[in-house]
Backbone atoms as SQL, in Angstrom:
CREATE TABLE atoms (id INTEGER PRIMARY KEY, chain TEXT, resi INTEGER, resn TEXT, atom TEXT, x REAL, y REAL, z REAL);
INSERT INTO atoms VALUES
  (1, 'A', 1, 'MET', 'N', 0.841, -1.177, 0.000),
  (2, 'A', 1, 'MET', 'CA', 0.000, 0.000, 0.000),
  (3, 'A', 1, 'MET', 'C', 0.886, 1.241, 0.000),
  (4, 'A', 2, 'PRO', 'N', 0.674, 2.167, -0.923),
  (5, 'A', 2, 'PRO', 'CA', 1.542, 3.347, -0.965),
  (6, 'A', 2, 'PRO', 'C', 1.346, 4.251, 0.249),
  (7, 'A', 3, 'VAL', 'N', 2.410, 4.950, 0.576),
  (8, 'A', 3, 'VAL', 'CA', 2.377, 5.994, 1.597),
  (9, 'A', 3, 'VAL', 'C', 3.009, 7.234, 0.990),
  (10, 'A', 4, 'PHE', 'N', 2.768, 8.369, 1.627),
  (11, 'A', 4, 'PHE', 'CA', 3.248, 9.643, 1.103),
  (12, 'A', 4, 'PHE', 'C', 3.996, 10.392, 2.186),
  (13, 'A', 5, 'MET', 'N', 5.204, 10.801, 1.856),
  (14, 'A', 5, 'MET', 'CA', 6.003, 11.609, 2.762),
  (15, 'A', 5, 'MET', 'C', 5.739, 13.065, 2.395),
  (16, 'A', 6, 'TYR', 'N', 5.424, 13.859, 3.402),
  (17, 'A', 6, 'TYR', 'CA', 4.999, 15.239, 3.206),
  (18, 'A', 6, 'TYR', 'C', 5.958, 16.168, 3.938),
  (19, 'A', 7, 'PHE', 'N', 6.432, 17.177, 3.230),
  (20, 'A', 7, 'PHE', 'CA', 7.262, 18.224, 3.812),
  (21, 'A', 7, 'PHE', 'C', 6.586, 19.560, 3.530),
  (22, 'A', 8, 'ASN', 'N', 6.504, 20.413, 4.527),
  (23, 'A', 8, 'ASN', 'CA', 5.998, 21.779, 4.373),
  (24, 'A', 8, 'ASN', 'C', 7.031, 22.683, 5.032),
  (25, 'A', 9, 'GLU', 'N', 7.733, 23.448, 4.212),
  (26, 'A', 9, 'GLU', 'CA', 8.876, 24.193, 4.725),
  (27, 'A', 9, 'GLU', 'C', 8.886, 25.644, 4.262),
  (28, 'A', 10, 'THR', 'N', 9.473, 26.465, 5.093),
  (29, 'A', 10, 'THR', 'CA', 9.853, 27.816, 4.712),
  (30, 'A', 10, 'THR', 'C', 11.374, 27.816, 4.679),
  (31, 'A', 11, 'VAL', 'N', 11.925, 28.133, 3.539),
  (32, 'A', 11, 'VAL', 'CA', 13.376, 28.137, 3.378),
  (33, 'A', 11, 'VAL', 'C', 13.922, 29.439, 3.951),
  (34, 'A', 12, 'THR', 'N', 14.839, 29.323, 4.917),
  (35, 'A', 12, 'THR', 'CA', 15.424, 30.500, 5.560),
  (36, 'A', 12, 'THR', 'C', 16.818, 30.827, 5.030),
  (37, 'A', 13, 'ASN', 'N', 17.449, 29.862, 4.367),
  (38, 'A', 13, 'ASN', 'CA', 18.766, 30.091, 3.782),
  (39, 'A', 13, 'ASN', 'C', 18.812, 29.349, 2.443),
  (40, 'A', 14, 'PRO', 'N', 18.460, 30.036, 1.354),
  (41, 'A', 14, 'PRO', 'CA', 18.382, 29.382, 0.047),
  (42, 'A', 14, 'PRO', 'C', 19.680, 28.722, -0.414),
  (43, 'A', 15, 'GLU', 'N', 20.806, 29.317, -0.092),
  (44, 'A', 15, 'GLU', 'CA', 22.090, 28.762, -0.530),
  (45, 'A', 15, 'GLU', 'C', 22.340, 27.393, 0.112),
  (46, 'A', 16, 'VAL', 'N', 22.137, 27.296, 1.413),
  (47, 'A', 16, 'VAL', 'CA', 22.325, 26.013, 2.106),
  (48, 'A', 16, 'VAL', 'C', 21.254, 25.022, 1.662),
  (49, 'A', 17, 'PHE', 'N', 20.016, 25.505, 1.478),
  (50, 'A', 17, 'PHE', 'CA', 18.945, 24.620, 1.038),
  (51, 'A', 17, 'PHE', 'C', 19.253, 24.030, -0.325),
  (52, 'A', 18, 'ASP', 'N', 19.861, 24.801, -1.207),
  (53, 'A', 18, 'ASP', 'CA', 20.219, 24.294, -2.528),
  (54, 'A', 18, 'ASP', 'C', 21.216, 23.143, -2.410),
  (55, 'A', 19, 'THR', 'N', 22.142, 23.239, -1.467),
  (56, 'A', 19, 'THR', 'CA', 23.084, 22.145, -1.213),
  (57, 'A', 19, 'THR', 'C', 22.328, 20.901, -0.765),
  (58, 'A', 20, 'TYR', 'N', 21.374, 21.072, 0.157),
  (59, 'A', 20, 'TYR', 'CA', 20.540, 19.962, 0.625),
  (60, 'A', 20, 'TYR', 'C', 19.772, 19.339, -0.544),
  (61, 'A', 21, 'ARG', 'N', 19.085, 20.186, -1.312),
  (62, 'A', 21, 'ARG', 'CA', 18.224, 19.724, -2.407),
  (63, 'A', 21, 'ARG', 'C', 18.995, 18.907, -3.439),
  (64, 'A', 22, 'LYS', 'N', 20.203, 19.363, -3.778),
  (65, 'A', 22, 'LYS', 'CA', 21.013, 18.665, -4.781),
  (66, 'A', 22, 'LYS', 'C', 21.435, 17.277, -4.318),
  (67, 'A', 23, 'GLN', 'N', 21.546, 17.076, -3.013),
  (68, 'A', 23, 'GLN', 'CA', 21.912, 15.768, -2.485),
  (69, 'A', 23, 'GLN', 'C', 20.679, 14.902, -2.204),
  (70, 'A', 24, 'ALA', 'N', 19.621, 15.525, -1.705),
  (71, 'A', 24, 'ALA', 'CA', 18.431, 14.774, -1.307),
  (72, 'A', 24, 'ALA', 'C', 17.688, 14.196, -2.508),
  (73, 'A', 25, 'GLY', 'N', 17.565, 14.956, -3.579),
  (74, 'A', 25, 'GLY', 'CA', 16.809, 14.496, -4.750),
  (75, 'A', 25, 'GLY', 'C', 17.283, 13.153, -5.272),
  (76, 'A', 26, 'PRO', 'N', 18.554, 13.020, -5.623),
  (77, 'A', 26, 'PRO', 'CA', 19.044, 11.728, -6.107),
  (78, 'A', 26, 'PRO', 'C', 18.935, 10.614, -5.052),
  (79, 'A', 27, 'MET', 'N', 19.109, 10.977, -3.791),
  (80, 'A', 27, 'MET', 'CA', 19.017, 9.982, -2.725),
  (81, 'A', 27, 'MET', 'C', 17.588, 9.443, -2.627),
  (82, 'A', 28, 'ILE', 'N', 16.607, 10.324, -2.705),
  (83, 'A', 28, 'ILE', 'CA', 15.203, 9.908, -2.660),
  (84, 'A', 28, 'ILE', 'C', 14.917, 8.927, -3.793),
  (85, 'A', 29, 'LEU', 'N', 15.352, 9.257, -4.986),
  (86, 'A', 29, 'LEU', 'CA', 15.131, 8.379, -6.136),
  (87, 'A', 29, 'LEU', 'C', 15.842, 7.041, -5.969),
  (88, 'A', 30, 'SER', 'N', 17.049, 7.061, -5.418),
  (89, 'A', 30, 'SER', 'CA', 17.797, 5.813, -5.245),
  (90, 'A', 30, 'SER', 'C', 17.146, 4.880, -4.232),
  (91, 'A', 31, 'TYR', 'N', 16.361, 5.433, -3.306),
  (92, 'A', 31, 'TYR', 'CA', 15.642, 4.625, -2.315),
  (93, 'A', 31, 'TYR', 'C', 14.248, 4.223, -2.806),
  (94, 'A', 32, 'GLY', 'N', 13.899, 4.608, -4.025),
  (95, 'A', 32, 'GLY', 'CA', 12.616, 4.210, -4.599),
  (96, 'A', 32, 'GLY', 'C', 11.496, 5.217, -4.430),
  (97, 'A', 33, 'GLY', 'N', 11.803, 6.419, -3.980),
  (98, 'A', 33, 'GLY', 'CA', 10.779, 7.455, -3.836),
  (99, 'A', 33, 'GLY', 'C', 10.402, 8.046, -5.183),
  (100, 'A', 34, 'LYS', 'N', 9.170, 8.500, -5.284),
  (101, 'A', 34, 'LYS', 'CA', 8.668, 9.121, -6.516),
  (102, 'A', 34, 'LYS', 'C', 8.051, 10.467, -6.148),
  (103, 'A', 35, 'TYR', 'N', 8.592, 11.536, -6.703),
  (104, 'A', 35, 'TYR', 'CA', 8.046, 12.866, -6.423),
  (105, 'A', 35, 'TYR', 'C', 6.643, 12.994, -7.012),
  (106, 'A', 36, 'ILE', 'N', 5.711, 13.450, -6.186),
  (107, 'A', 36, 'ILE', 'CA', 4.359, 13.774, -6.625),
  (108, 'A', 36, 'ILE', 'C', 4.233, 15.294, -6.729),
  (109, 'A', 37, 'VAL', 'N', 4.746, 15.996, -5.736),
  (110, 'A', 37, 'VAL', 'CA', 4.780, 17.463, -5.712),
  (111, 'A', 37, 'VAL', 'C', 6.174, 17.864, -5.244),
  (112, 'A', 38, 'ARG', 'N', 6.768, 18.824, -5.928),
  (113, 'A', 38, 'ARG', 'CA', 8.114, 19.286, -5.546),
  (114, 'A', 38, 'ARG', 'C', 8.163, 20.805, -5.632),
  (115, 'A', 39, 'GLY', 'N', 7.701, 21.437, -4.558),
  (116, 'A', 39, 'GLY', 'CA', 7.665, 22.894, -4.544),
  (117, 'A', 39, 'GLY', 'C', 6.518, 23.400, -5.405),
  (118, 'A', 40, 'GLY', 'N', 6.587, 24.625, -5.833),
  (119, 'A', 40, 'GLY', 'CA', 5.541, 25.198, -6.681),
  (120, 'A', 40, 'GLY', 'C', 4.615, 26.108, -5.885),
  (121, 'A', 41, 'ALA', 'N', 3.892, 26.907, -6.607),
  (122, 'A', 41, 'ALA', 'CA', 2.974, 27.872, -5.995),
  (123, 'A', 41, 'ALA', 'C', 1.807, 27.149, -5.331),
  (124, 'A', 42, 'VAL', 'N', 1.363, 27.683, -4.204),
  (125, 'A', 42, 'VAL', 'CA', 0.223, 27.145, -3.464),
  (126, 'A', 42, 'VAL', 'C', -0.906, 28.164, -3.542),
  (127, 'A', 43, 'THR', 'N', -2.084, 27.717, -3.924),
  (128, 'A', 43, 'THR', 'CA', -3.272, 28.558, -3.948),
  (129, 'A', 43, 'THR', 'C', -4.200, 28.084, -2.838),
  (130, 'A', 44, 'ASN', 'N', -4.315, 28.856, -1.785),
  (131, 'A', 44, 'ASN', 'CA', -5.192, 28.490, -0.671),
  (132, 'A', 44, 'ASN', 'C', -6.636, 28.646, -1.098),
  (133, 'A', 45, 'LEU', 'N', -7.444, 27.651, -0.797),
  (134, 'A', 45, 'LEU', 'CA', -8.864, 27.710, -1.138),
  (135, 'A', 45, 'LEU', 'C', -9.738, 28.005, 0.074),
  (136, 'A', 46, 'GLU', 'N', -9.344, 27.504, 1.243),
  (137, 'A', 46, 'GLU', 'CA', -10.119, 27.746, 2.455),
  (138, 'A', 46, 'GLU', 'C', -9.171, 27.874, 3.631),
  (139, 'A', 47, 'GLY', 'N', -9.357, 28.886, 4.433),
  (140, 'A', 47, 'GLY', 'CA', -8.533, 29.065, 5.618),
  (141, 'A', 47, 'GLY', 'C', -7.086, 29.349, 5.271),
  (142, 'A', 48, 'ASP', 'N', -6.250, 29.268, 6.281),
  (143, 'A', 48, 'ASP', 'CA', -4.816, 29.473, 6.113),
  (144, 'A', 48, 'ASP', 'C', -4.092, 28.221, 6.568),
  (145, 'A', 49, 'PRO', 'N', -3.783, 27.320, 5.633),
  (146, 'A', 49, 'PRO', 'CA', -3.127, 26.077, 6.013),
  (147, 'A', 49, 'PRO', 'C', -1.649, 26.250, 6.367),
  (148, 'A', 50, 'GLY', 'N', -1.120, 27.455, 6.216),
  (149, 'A', 50, 'GLY', 'CA', 0.278, 27.689, 6.554),
  (150, 'A', 50, 'GLY', 'C', 1.243, 26.943, 5.651),
  (151, 'A', 51, 'LEU', 'N', 0.913, 26.861, 4.377),
  (152, 'A', 51, 'LEU', 'CA', 1.763, 26.118, 3.443),
  (153, 'A', 51, 'LEU', 'C', 2.851, 27.002, 2.868),
  (154, 'A', 52, 'GLY', 'N', 4.050, 26.460, 2.838),
  (155, 'A', 52, 'GLY', 'CA', 5.194, 27.132, 2.235),
  (156, 'A', 52, 'GLY', 'C', 5.616, 26.360, 1.013),
  (157, 'A', 53, 'ARG', 'N', 6.814, 25.812, 1.062),
  (158, 'A', 53, 'ARG', 'CA', 7.318, 24.953, -0.009),
  (159, 'A', 53, 'ARG', 'C', 6.870, 23.533, 0.329),
  (160, 'A', 54, 'VAL', 'N', 5.953, 22.997, -0.452),
  (161, 'A', 54, 'VAL', 'CA', 5.386, 21.673, -0.182),
  (162, 'A', 54, 'VAL', 'C', 6.039, 20.641, -1.094),
  (163, 'A', 55, 'VAL', 'N', 6.451, 19.525, -0.490),
  (164, 'A', 55, 'VAL', 'CA', 6.989, 18.393, -1.234),
  (165, 'A', 55, 'VAL', 'C', 6.229, 17.158, -0.782),
  (166, 'A', 56, 'ILE', 'N', 5.764, 16.362, -1.749),
  (167, 'A', 56, 'ILE', 'CA', 5.094, 15.097, -1.453),
  (168, 'A', 56, 'ILE', 'C', 5.793, 14.019, -2.268),
  (169, 'A', 57, 'ILE', 'N', 6.211, 12.963, -1.565),
  (170, 'A', 57, 'ILE', 'CA', 6.936, 11.861, -2.191),
  (171, 'A', 57, 'ILE', 'C', 6.166, 10.574, -1.942),
  (172, 'A', 58, 'GLU', 'N', 5.933, 9.809, -2.988),
  (173, 'A', 58, 'GLU', 'CA', 5.244, 8.529, -2.859),
  (174, 'A', 58, 'GLU', 'C', 6.265, 7.409, -2.646),
  (175, 'A', 59, 'TRP', 'N', 5.932, 6.512, -1.724),
  (176, 'A', 59, 'TRP', 'CA', 6.743, 5.329, -1.441),
  (177, 'A', 59, 'TRP', 'C', 5.865, 4.096, -1.553),
  (178, 'A', 60, 'GLU', 'N', 6.443, 2.968, -1.878),
  (179, 'A', 60, 'GLU', 'CA', 5.647, 1.747, -2.066),
  (180, 'A', 60, 'GLU', 'C', 5.063, 1.215, -0.761),
  (181, 'A', 61, 'SER', 'N', 5.670, 1.575, 0.364),
  (182, 'A', 61, 'SER', 'CA', 5.199, 1.071, 1.658),
  (183, 'A', 61, 'SER', 'C', 5.730, 1.956, 2.784),
  (184, 'A', 62, 'MET', 'N', 5.154, 1.785, 3.954),
  (185, 'A', 62, 'MET', 'CA', 5.631, 2.493, 5.139),
  (186, 'A', 62, 'MET', 'C', 7.076, 2.102, 5.430),
  (187, 'A', 63, 'GLU', 'N', 7.372, 0.823, 5.247),
  (188, 'A', 63, 'GLU', 'CA', 8.734, 0.350, 5.509),
  (189, 'A', 63, 'GLU', 'C', 9.742, 1.029, 4.586),
  (190, 'A', 64, 'ALA', 'N', 9.393, 1.186, 3.309),
  (191, 'A', 64, 'ALA', 'CA', 10.302, 1.836, 2.353),
  (192, 'A', 64, 'ALA', 'C', 10.527, 3.300, 2.724),
  (193, 'A', 65, 'ALA', 'N', 9.456, 3.987, 3.110),
  (194, 'A', 65, 'ALA', 'CA', 9.578, 5.399, 3.497),
  (195, 'A', 65, 'ALA', 'C', 10.456, 5.546, 4.730),
  (196, 'A', 66, 'LYS', 'N', 10.232, 4.686, 5.720),
  (197, 'A', 66, 'LYS', 'CA', 11.026, 4.761, 6.948),
  (198, 'A', 66, 'LYS', 'C', 12.468, 4.335, 6.699),
  (199, 'A', 67, 'ARG', 'N', 12.693, 3.361, 5.824),
  (200, 'A', 67, 'ARG', 'CA', 14.062, 2.934, 5.497),
  (201, 'A', 67, 'ARG', 'C', 14.850, 4.124, 4.944),
  (202, 'A', 68, 'PHE', 'N', 14.201, 4.911, 4.072),
  (203, 'A', 68, 'PHE', 'CA', 14.858, 6.101, 3.548),
  (204, 'A', 68, 'PHE', 'C', 15.069, 7.141, 4.647),
  (205, 'A', 69, 'TYR', 'N', 13.980, 7.547, 5.298),
  (206, 'A', 69, 'TYR', 'CA', 14.054, 8.667, 6.234),
  (207, 'A', 69, 'TYR', 'C', 15.036, 8.415, 7.369),
  (208, 'A', 70, 'PHE', 'N', 15.044, 7.205, 7.902),
  (209, 'A', 70, 'PHE', 'CA', 15.900, 6.902, 9.048),
  (210, 'A', 70, 'PHE', 'C', 17.272, 6.346, 8.661),
  (211, 'A', 71, 'SER', 'N', 17.577, 6.336, 7.360),
  (212, 'A', 71, 'SER', 'CA', 18.906, 5.884, 6.934),
  (213, 'A', 71, 'SER', 'C', 19.964, 6.850, 7.457),
  (214, 'A', 72, 'ALA', 'N', 21.131, 6.320, 7.732),
  (215, 'A', 72, 'ALA', 'CA', 22.224, 7.155, 8.249),
  (216, 'A', 72, 'ALA', 'C', 22.562, 8.277, 7.272),
  (217, 'A', 73, 'GLU', 'N', 22.553, 7.957, 5.972),
  (218, 'A', 73, 'GLU', 'CA', 22.933, 8.990, 4.999),
  (219, 'A', 73, 'GLU', 'C', 21.885, 10.098, 4.917),
  (220, 'A', 74, 'TYR', 'N', 20.595, 9.787, 5.011),
  (221, 'A', 74, 'TYR', 'CA', 19.596, 10.855, 4.972),
  (222, 'A', 74, 'TYR', 'C', 19.551, 11.619, 6.288),
  (223, 'A', 75, 'GLN', 'N', 19.782, 10.967, 7.388),
  (224, 'A', 75, 'GLN', 'CA', 19.772, 11.670, 8.674),
  (225, 'A', 75, 'GLN', 'C', 20.820, 12.784, 8.709),
  (226, 'A', 76, 'GLU', 'N', 21.926, 12.588, 8.004),
  (227, 'A', 76, 'GLU', 'CA', 22.916, 13.670, 7.883),
  (228, 'A', 76, 'GLU', 'C', 22.313, 14.860, 7.130),
  (229, 'A', 77, 'LEU', 'N', 21.520, 14.564, 6.093),
  (230, 'A', 77, 'LEU', 'CA', 20.891, 15.646, 5.340),
  (231, 'A', 77, 'LEU', 'C', 19.756, 16.296, 6.121),
  (232, 'A', 78, 'VAL', 'N', 19.073, 15.541, 6.977),
  (233, 'A', 78, 'VAL', 'CA', 18.033, 16.127, 7.829),
  (234, 'A', 78, 'VAL', 'C', 18.646, 17.239, 8.672),
  (235, 'A', 79, 'LYS', 'N', 19.801, 16.962, 9.240),
  (236, 'A', 79, 'LYS', 'CA', 20.484, 17.978, 10.053),
  (237, 'A', 79, 'LYS', 'C', 20.768, 19.233, 9.226),
  (238, 'A', 80, 'LEU', 'N', 21.228, 19.039, 7.994),
  (239, 'A', 80, 'LEU', 'CA', 21.505, 20.174, 7.114),
  (240, 'A', 80, 'LEU', 'C', 20.210, 20.917, 6.786),
  (241, 'A', 81, 'ARG', 'N', 19.149, 20.184, 6.432),
  (242, 'A', 81, 'ARG', 'CA', 17.867, 20.814, 6.089),
  (243, 'A', 81, 'ARG', 'C', 17.324, 21.629, 7.255),
  (244, 'A', 82, 'GLN', 'N', 17.485, 21.130, 8.445),
  (245, 'A', 82, 'GLN', 'CA', 16.957, 21.835, 9.612),
  (246, 'A', 82, 'GLN', 'C', 17.719, 23.116, 9.936),
  (247, 'A', 83, 'THR', 'N', 18.911, 23.294, 9.370),
  (248, 'A', 83, 'THR', 'CA', 19.637, 24.548, 9.563),
  (249, 'A', 83, 'THR', 'C', 19.174, 25.638, 8.609),
  (250, 'A', 84, 'CYS', 'N', 18.432, 25.253, 7.554),
  (251, 'A', 84, 'CYS', 'CA', 18.083, 26.240, 6.521),
  (252, 'A', 84, 'CYS', 'C', 16.585, 26.302, 6.228),
  (253, 'A', 85, 'THR', 'N', 15.775, 25.600, 7.020),
  (254, 'A', 85, 'THR', 'CA', 14.327, 25.643, 6.839),
  (255, 'A', 85, 'THR', 'C', 13.625, 25.618, 8.189),
  (256, 'A', 86, 'ILE', 'N', 12.370, 26.039, 8.169),
  (257, 'A', 86, 'ILE', 'CA', 11.465, 25.876, 9.302),
  (258, 'A', 86, 'ILE', 'C', 10.260, 25.144, 8.731),
  (259, 'A', 87, 'GLY', 'N', 9.870, 24.041, 9.357),
  (260, 'A', 87, 'GLY', 'CA', 8.728, 23.347, 8.788),
  (261, 'A', 87, 'GLY', 'C', 8.387, 22.048, 9.480),
  (262, 'A', 88, 'THR', 'N', 7.628, 21.246, 8.757),
  (263, 'A', 88, 'THR', 'CA', 7.153, 19.976, 9.280),
  (264, 'A', 88, 'THR', 'C', 7.373, 18.876, 8.253),
  (265, 'A', 89, 'ALA', 'N', 7.402, 17.642, 8.756),
  (266, 'A', 89, 'ALA', 'CA', 7.505, 16.473, 7.899),
  (267, 'A', 89, 'ALA', 'C', 6.635, 15.380, 8.501),
  (268, 'A', 90, 'ALA', 'N', 6.022, 14.570, 7.640),
  (269, 'A', 90, 'ALA', 'CA', 5.172, 13.480, 8.098),
  (270, 'A', 90, 'ALA', 'C', 5.092, 12.412, 7.034),
  (271, 'A', 91, 'ILE', 'N', 4.710, 11.220, 7.437),
  (272, 'A', 91, 'ILE', 'CA', 4.380, 10.150, 6.498),
  (273, 'A', 91, 'ILE', 'C', 2.883, 9.900, 6.635),
  (274, 'A', 92, 'ILE', 'N', 2.197, 9.885, 5.507),
  (275, 'A', 92, 'ILE', 'CA', 0.745, 9.728, 5.482),
  (276, 'A', 92, 'ILE', 'C', 0.423, 8.396, 4.821),
  (277, 'A', 93, 'ASP', 'N', -0.356, 7.572, 5.498),
  (278, 'A', 93, 'ASP', 'CA', -0.778, 6.289, 4.963),
  (279, 'A', 93, 'ASP', 'C', -1.667, 6.521, 3.756),
  (280, 'A', 94, 'GLY', 'N', -1.374, 5.862, 2.661),
  (281, 'A', 94, 'GLY', 'CA', -2.122, 6.067, 1.431),
  (282, 'A', 94, 'GLY', 'C', -3.268, 5.094, 1.227),
  (283, 'A', 95, 'SER', 'N', -3.717, 4.443, 2.298),
  (284, 'A', 95, 'SER', 'CA', -4.799, 3.473, 2.162),
  (285, 'A', 95, 'SER', 'C', -6.036, 4.119, 1.544),
  (286, 'A', 96, 'PRO', 'N', -6.681, 3.399, 0.617),
  (287, 'A', 96, 'PRO', 'CA', -7.895, 3.959, 0.014),
  (288, 'A', 96, 'PRO', 'C', -9.026, 3.989, 1.029),
  (289, 'A', 97, 'PRO', 'N', -9.976, 4.898, 0.868),
  (290, 'A', 97, 'PRO', 'CA', -11.098, 4.966, 1.794),
  (291, 'A', 97, 'PRO', 'C', -11.952, 3.694, 1.730),
  (292, 'A', 98, 'THR', 'N', -12.550, 3.341, 2.842),
  (293, 'A', 98, 'THR', 'CA', -13.423, 2.164, 2.870),
  (294, 'A', 98, 'THR', 'C', -14.875, 2.613, 2.827),
  (295, 'A', 99, 'GLY', 'N', -15.709, 1.711, 2.347),
  (296, 'A', 99, 'GLY', 'CA', -17.149, 1.985, 2.364),
  (297, 'A', 99, 'GLY', 'C', -17.695, 2.671, 1.215);
């Protein structure tokens, strides 16, 4: 069952973030991730969801997403990303609705 990794960030240091992005992109692909959304303009339709730079990555399973996120090599990049962004990250179960 697919799952989706979600990042919502405000970039505070574009130069450092560019270093992160150049390393993270190929790493995500090498672990089997598939970009669904990678930045881009956000048009709010209702309320203020507080969205900045949104990234959504599809993974084949929860295990695959966690294998990537908690890998030693990505954890080094998490530290770098956290120095140049403010935001949130989550994994969302992609199970289809029942009923």
